[in-house]
N, C-alpha and C positions, 0 to 999 in steps of 0.2 A: 619487485613488485612495480606499478606507475598508477598515477595516483587513477588515472582511467580506468587501470584495471582490478581497482579497488572498488569504483563507480558502478562496474559494472555485476562485480557481487554484490552488492547492495542492491542492486535494480531486480535479482533475483527474488531480494523477501519483499522490498517496497519498490514496484516498478515505478520511474518518475511520471508515467504516460500518467497513471492515476492520482497523481496531485490534484488537488482542488484550484481553478482558474485563477482566483487569489494571491496563491500563493506564489512563493519566491526556494525553489527548490532544486538540489544539483550543485555541482561545483560552483560554489561563489567567489572563491580566492585560491589564484595560484595555476599554473601549469599542470595543464593533462596529463604530459610524457613525464612529469618530473619522477624521479626515483624514491620511495616511499623509504625511511630509516625506521618509520615506527609510526604506529598511529594513537591517537588520544581521543578516548570517546567522552563526550561530554552531553550536558542537557540544553546547552545555554553557552554561547562563548564569549569570554567576557576577558579582557588583559590578565587577571588571574588566572586563566585557562590558558593563556596564550603559553604564559612566564613557565607553568605546568609543561605545559610540550616541550619548551624549550629545556627543561631540567630534565626530561625525561629521552631526547635527542627523537622525538616523534614531530614529523615535518609534513603531517596531515593530522588536522582537527575534524571528528567527524562530528557535527553536531545537532543533535536532535531540532531544537528550534536553529532557523535564518538567523543568522548578524545581519544580513543586508535582507531587506522586507520589502521599504519603499524606496524609491529611488535615492543617488547620491550623486548631491551636484556637486558638492566638495569636497575635499580630502584636506583641512585644515584641523583635524584633532581637537574639533569645539565641543563633539559629542560622544560619547561613550562609543559608539557605532563607529563613528571617522577613526576613533585611537587601536581600536582591535584590526580593523583590515588596514589600516597605517605598520603595526607593530607585526602585524601577519604579512606583509609586503616586504619589511625591511628583513626578517630574517627564514622568506621563501619557506613560508607553511602555510599550507593549502587549507582548506577551510569548506568542506560538503555538508550539508544539509538534506535530508527524508523528509522530514515535518509532515505534510499533510499524506504523501506518497505513503509515510508507515503506520497516520492515524486510518486509513483508508484499507492497510492490509489484513489477512484475515489472521495472521500467527503476528502482528506489532501492536502497537501500545494499548490496545482494549484486553487481547490474548491476554499479554501479558496484565492486565489489573484483573480480570479472570482467575490468573494461576493462582496471584499472591490472596486476593481473597477468596480461594475455593469455589468458584463458580464454575459448574459441571455443564458438559456439554456447549457452551456458548454456540451462537450464532450472530450473523451479521444482524444487527438492528436495524440500519437502512441501505439496503442495498443501492450500491451507487448504478445509477441507468447510462446507456450510452456508453460503454464498455462491452457489449456483447458484439460480434460482429459474426456474418453467416456469409460463407461462401459457397457459389453455385455453380458449378462446371460440368463439362461434357466432355465423356472419356471412351475410348473404344473400350467396346465389351472386354475383352481380354485385359487389357490396362488397367481397368479401376482397382482391382484388388492391391496393386503393389503401389498405386497411386497414394489408396486412402490409408496405409501403412505409412508413407512417406509422413503425411498431413498429419497422422496421429504423432508421430514421432519429432514432428514439428511443434507441438502442444497444442494440438485443433481436437477439436470433439469429447471435450471434458466438460461437465454437468453434475455440481455438486460433487458426491460420492462414485461418482461414473466416469468412465474414461473411455475411449474408443468409438464414442457416439456419432453418428452418423444416418445419411436415410439416402435410397438410392432409388429410381425409377428406372427404367427402360424403354428406351424412345427409337427412333431414326433421325440420326444426321444426315446432313444435305451440304456439299462443301462444291465447288469447282476452282482449284487449282488456274494460278494467273500464269502469266510467261514466264515471271522472273522469280516464281516461289520455287519450294523444293519438297513436295508430298511426301509424308510418311506412308502415307494409303494412298489411292487412286492415282490419277496423270495427269498432265496440265492438259487445259481446254476443255476438259470433259466433266460435266457433274456428278459426284461421287455420294451413293447412300451408303453408311455404316450405321452398323446397329451400334448403339454409343449407352451408357449408363451417365444419369445424372448424376451428380453425387451433392449434396448440401451436409454442409460442415460446418461448425460454429467454434467460434474461438474469443478468445480475449484481446480486445481492441490494443493492448502493446506488444501482443507477437504478431500483429500483421505483415511486418514486411518476411519476419523468418516462412510464416503460412506460405508466401507466397512465393518466396525463395524454394520451398519445397515443390509449390505446385508446378513451375517452370523446367526446374529439374528435372521434375520424373514424371511431364507429361510427353507422349510421343509426338504430338503435333507440333506443327513450327508455329502457328499462329494456335495459341489457345482462348477457347472462346471460355471467359468465366465470367461472376459478376460479388463483389463486393458490399452487403448493403450493413447500416445497425439497426439495430435492433432495441426496442425503448422495454425491453423485459429488464427486470432488478438484477444485478450479479449480485447472488447469493454467497460468492466468494472473495467481494471488496466492496466497501462500504464506512460508513462510519458507526460507531459504536457496536455494542454485544449484548446479547441477551441469555441468563441461561437460569439453571435452577441452585440454589445450595441441595447438598447431601441433604440435610434436615429443617426442618422448618424453624424456625427460631424467631425468638418474640421480637417486637424491635428495637427496644432498645440494647438487649440483649445485642443485635445486632451488627449498632450501630456502634456499641464499646469493641465489639470485635474489627469494624471499619479502620475503629480510630486506633488501634493497639496494631495491626496488621500496615497500615497505610502511614504512620506517624506521623499522626495530625493533632494538633492540640487542640482544634476548634472543630465541630461538624455543625455548619446552620441547616435549618433542615425545615421544609413544612411541616403540617399538625399530623402529630400518630394518628392512626386509624385504629388502633385495639384489634390489628390481626396480625397473622404472623406473617413474615417473610417468608418465603417461598420461592418466588421468579423474583430476578434482581436484574436492571439493566444496566450500565457502565458507559461512558465517553469520556475518556482523556482529557484534560482540557476544556477551551469554552463551550458549557453545553448543550445551550437554552434552546439551540435550535430542535432538541430532539425530544423535548418534553414531550410534545405528542403522540411519537413514535413508542415512544416508552408505553404511554398508556393506552396507546393500539396494540401495541404487541401482550398486552397484560402485564404489565410488572407491577410487586406489591413496592420496588424501592426501584429511585433511578439514583444511581451516585453519577456526580459529574462537580461542575467547577467553575464560578464566574456567573451564580444565579442572581440578576436582578431581584429586588426590593418584591415586584408588582410579578416578576416569573413565580414568583412560586404562590402566586393564587393561581395559576395554572395546573397544579396539582388536581384541584378542584373533586379533594375527596377519593379521587380514584386513586391513588398511591402515596407513597412519599417521595419529596425531591430532597435528596442527599446532599450537599456544596462543601466540600471536602477540602478544598486548595487547587489551586491551580497546578502547583510545582507539586504537589502531593499527587495527582493522578496520575502523573508522567514522570515519576523520580527514578520507576525503576523500568524507563525504555534504554538511558544509556546499560543498565547490567542485560536486556534486552540483545542490542548491538553489540556488545562485547562477547556474549558465548555465541552470536552468531557468526562472527571472526573471526573468531576463534576456532571456530569450529571448522573453517571454510580455509582456511590457513593456518593452522596449528603452528608451524615452526618459524611465526612472524610475530612482530613487538606488538601485541595489543593492550593496551594501557584504558584502563577506566578510573577516571577522571575524580580527585578525591574534591576535587570543590564543589562545595557544596552555594548553587547559581540563585535559590530563589530569595528571591529582594523584598519577600514582607515577613515582618517580624511577628512575633505576638507578645503583647503585654500581659 
């Protein structure tokens, strides 16, 4: 396999198209055409991780966090970022990062947290807007079923737990083929009226090219009339954070003890306990202060995240408990998720879970 082929596999789990605008995702270091000898999966790419990759004969590091986040103006080895990039380039090791694309995936970072904590039936906490598109096209009546099925096969028409969703209306289309045309129906120089079906179908913006390819390949007309628009609807399958329910309500302190044990964090910072049982839980891996309001609006009894500042704890406003369990702790199982995914997709290939503990925060 090549680096690019592994990237395409990861894109099926976490399309880079859905990463946040501020992020730096995808292939950060290396040649996309390089043949892979092995893959090392890590949370962060440090020098010790590159050394580990060399020891395991891995020339691709899949790192959740991007080693290059801001711009690099020099590569002289003065910072840990520069040293990592230099060492990777020197040893022909590629570095790929999905970061917020995986944060926004319905089967990504936050789904894994829910799995570890036993949170059931999780749903996206903050559905991402601007990621749903709608195709409208016009096709001869007899050709509509074939075209619809081709669009469904390309990934269009999925809404929540439903697939093959579309809406069609009948009408009369007209056109006059020009001198240089090659009409499927009608004749040059004569205005033709045809019974047509208007097909409307939605799809995720990441699959736009696949959908359009299917449209052009399966539409009988020489010139295809179509429109693509972007919807403001929140995408319930893509977005930050998740919310679900515990199998049985738990006392606040009992649930916090359970979180500490399952997430392996020595310290949990939290807002005032409210003296009510915890049933509905929201989670967001990494820095999650921006989702406090969303957790409250969703009716969460507790919101588990990290990097909450002093004044942000006040935003709980006696409506829920905010629990800061640490940035590393919320994301630590992400590399397990990536390893499991890659081993399932390429079972006969060497995929190694990094043993390096890259948490920069120590507890006394």
